[in-house]
C-alpha positions in Angstrom: -35.4 -11.5 -46.6 -37.0 -8.1 -46.2 -40.6 -8.6 -47.3 -41.5 -9.2 -43.6 -39.6 -6.1 -42.5 -41.8 -3.1 -43.2 -44.9 -3.8 -41.2 -46.4 -0.5 -40.1 -47.8 -0.1 -36.6 -47.3 0.8 -33.0 -45.5 -1.1 -30.3 -48.9 -2.1 -28.9 -50.3 -3.6 -32.0 -47.1 -5.2 -33.2 -46.2 -7.2 -30.1 -48.6 -9.9 -31.2 -47.2 -10.2 -34.7 -44.2 -12.5 -35.4 -43.8 -13.6 -39.1 -41.1 -16.2 -39.6 -39.6 -17.7 -42.8 -37.1 -20.3 -43.7 -35.1 -20.3 -46.9 -32.5 -22.5 -48.6 -29.2 -20.8 -49.4 -28.7 -20.7 -53.2 -25.7 -22.8 -54.1 -25.1 -23.8 -50.5 -28.2 -25.4 -48.9 -30.4 -25.5 -52.0 -30.5 -28.8 -53.8 -32.1 -31.8 -52.1 -33.2 -29.9 -49.0 -36.9 -29.3 -49.4 -37.5 -31.9 -46.7 -35.7 -29.5 -44.3 -38.1 -26.7 -45.1 -41.1 -29.0 -44.6 -39.6 -30.2 -41.3 -39.3 -26.5 -40.1 -42.9 -25.9 -41.0 -44.0 -29.1 -39.3 -42.2 -28.0 -36.1 -43.9 -24.6 -36.3 -47.3 -26.2 -36.8 -47.0 -27.8 -33.3 -48.0 -24.4 -32.1 -51.0 -22.2 -33.0 -49.7 -20.4 -36.1 -52.4 -18.2 -37.6 -51.0 -18.4 -41.2 -48.5 -20.4 -43.1 -47.5 -21.0 -46.7 -45.1 -21.0 -49.6 -45.2 -19.2 -52.9 -45.8 -22.4 -54.9 -48.7 -24.0 -52.9 -50.2 -20.9 -51.3 -51.2 -19.9 -47.8 -53.5 -21.2 -45.0 -56.3 -19.6 -46.9 -55.7 -21.3 -50.2 -54.1 -24.6 -49.3 -53.4 -26.9 -46.3 -50.4 -28.0 -44.3 -50.9 -31.5 -45.7 -50.8 -30.2 -49.2 -47.5 -28.5 -48.5 -46.0 -31.5 -46.7 -46.9 -33.9 -49.5 -46.1 -31.5 -52.4 -43.5 -32.6 -54.9 -42.8 -29.0 -55.9 -39.4 -27.5 -55.4 -40.2 -25.2 -52.6 -37.8 -22.2 -52.3 -39.0 -21.1 -48.8 -41.8 -21.5 -46.2 -43.5 -18.9 -44.0 -45.5 -19.0 -40.8 -47.0 -16.4 -38.4 -47.1 -16.5 -34.6 -49.2 -14.2 -32.5 -47.3 -14.4 -29.2 -43.7 -14.5 -28.2 -44.2 -17.6 -26.0 -45.1 -19.8 -28.9 -42.3 -18.3 -31.0 -39.8 -19.0 -28.3 -40.9 -22.6 -28.0 -40.7 -23.0 -31.7 -37.2 -21.5 -31.7 -36.1 -23.9 -29.0 -37.4 -26.9 -31.0 -35.7 -25.7 -34.2 -32.4 -25.3 -32.2 -32.7 -28.9 -31.0 -33.5 -30.1 -34.5 -30.4 -28.4 -35.9 -31.5 -28.6 -39.5 -28.9 -26.3 -40.8 -31.3 -24.0 -42.7 -31.6 -20.2 -42.2 -34.6 -19.1 -40.2 -35.6 -15.5 -40.1 -38.0 -14.1 -37.4 -39.5 -10.6 -37.6 -41.2 -8.3 -35.1 -40.4 -5.7 -32.5 -36.7 -6.1 -32.1 -36.5 -6.3 -28.3 -39.2 -9.0 -28.2 -37.6 -11.1 -31.0 -34.2 -10.8 -29.3 -35.8 -11.8 -26.0 -37.2 -14.9 -27.7 -33.8 -15.8 -29.0 -32.2 -15.5 -25.6 -34.8 -17.7 -24.0 -34.4 -20.3 -26.7 -30.6 -20.3 -26.3 -30.0 -18.7 -29.7 -27.8 -15.8 -30.8 -29.0 -13.9 -33.9 -26.7 -14.1 -36.8 -27.8 -11.1 -38.8 -30.2 -8.1 -38.2 -32.1 -6.2 -40.8 -33.7 -3.0 -39.6 -36.4 -1.0 -41.5 -35.6 2.7 -41.8 -39.2 3.5 -42.9 -40.5 4.9 -46.1 -38.9 7.8 -47.8 -40.0 10.1 -50.6 -43.5 11.3 -51.5 -45.1 9.7 -48.4 -48.1 12.0 -49.0 -49.0 9.6 -51.8 -49.4 6.7 -49.4 -52.7 5.5 -47.9 -53.6 6.6 -44.3 -51.6 5.0 -41.5 -54.4 2.9 -40.3 -54.7 1.3 -43.8 -50.9 0.8 -44.1 -50.9 -1.1 -40.9 -53.0 -3.7 -42.7 -51.6 -3.6 -46.2 -48.0 -3.8 -45.1 -48.6 -7.2 -43.6 -48.2 -8.5 -47.2 -44.6 -7.7 -48.1 -45.3 -8.2 -51.8 -48.1 -5.5 -51.9 -50.8 -7.9 -52.9 -53.3 -6.6 -50.3 -54.8 -3.5 -52.0 -55.6 -0.4 -49.9 -58.9 0.1 -51.8 -60.0 -3.4 -50.9 -59.2 -2.7 -47.2 -61.3 0.5 -47.5 -64.2 -1.4 -49.2 -64.2 -4.1 -46.5 -64.1 -1.4 -43.7 -67.3 0.1 -45.3 -68.9 -3.4 -45.4 -68.1 -3.9 -41.7 -69.6 -0.6 -40.8 -72.8 -1.5 -42.8 -73.0 -4.8 -41.1 -72.4 -6.7 -44.4 -69.1 -8.3 -43.2 -67.4 -9.3 -39.9 -63.9 -8.3 -39.0 -62.8 -11.9 -39.0 -64.4 -12.5 -42.4 -62.8 -9.4 -43.9 -59.4 -10.3 -42.5 -59.7 -13.8 -44.1 -60.5 -12.2 -47.5 -57.4 -10.0 -47.2 -55.2 -12.8 -46.1 -56.2 -14.9 -49.2 -54.5 -12.3 -51.4 -51.1 -12.8 -49.6 -49.9 -15.9 -51.5 -46.8 -16.6 -49.4 -48.7 -16.7 -46.0 -47.1 -13.9 -43.9 -50.3 -11.9 -43.5 -51.5 -12.0 -39.9 -55.3 -12.4 -40.0 -55.8 -12.1 -36.3 -54.0 -8.7 -36.1 -55.9 -7.6 -39.3 -59.2 -8.4 -37.6 -58.2 -6.4 -34.5 -57.1 -3.4 -36.7 -60.2 -3.5 -38.8 -62.4 -3.4 -35.7 -60.6 -0.3 -34.5 -60.7 1.5 -37.9 -64.4 0.6 -38.5 -65.2 2.4 -35.2 -63.6 5.7 -36.3 
């Protein structure tokens, strides 16, 4: 899945951003395996994930873990976001021990994610690598805005909303954490990192 792949940023502000998803294989591990996805999310929730969700129930900012765990909807996949490699590594080790047989995809700075895999005793099966954005890049928002909007892989966090909230922060009408929560609410699948967004908003609001 590539909607976690194109997060803009620097090595410095990406090393605390690790979105993870788990998905059933269509025609292979699909029918009757929703419980496996819920178990993966339950294992991840043992650690301080800053966001989670699925496209049917919503994210941390629109639903609860309990709602997802008790949902009778046919969930296609689940998402979660870690903010440090230590927690990601521990979750990977737990998932390895659980051996649920469902694909798990971790995204982030490649060297850091590979390091987590090694420490957890895992060997990556497949690697997707973003080659960046091609074409009329002059039409894109400024880099500091893209670092925030690209944390929603389905483009549901609007650049104009980010700009508006930056203005509200500068005027003292909004806090960085509050603005980050408003942005995260628009990312229905739960891979938006509100903690990173708050830090980025604080930097941009000072410019």
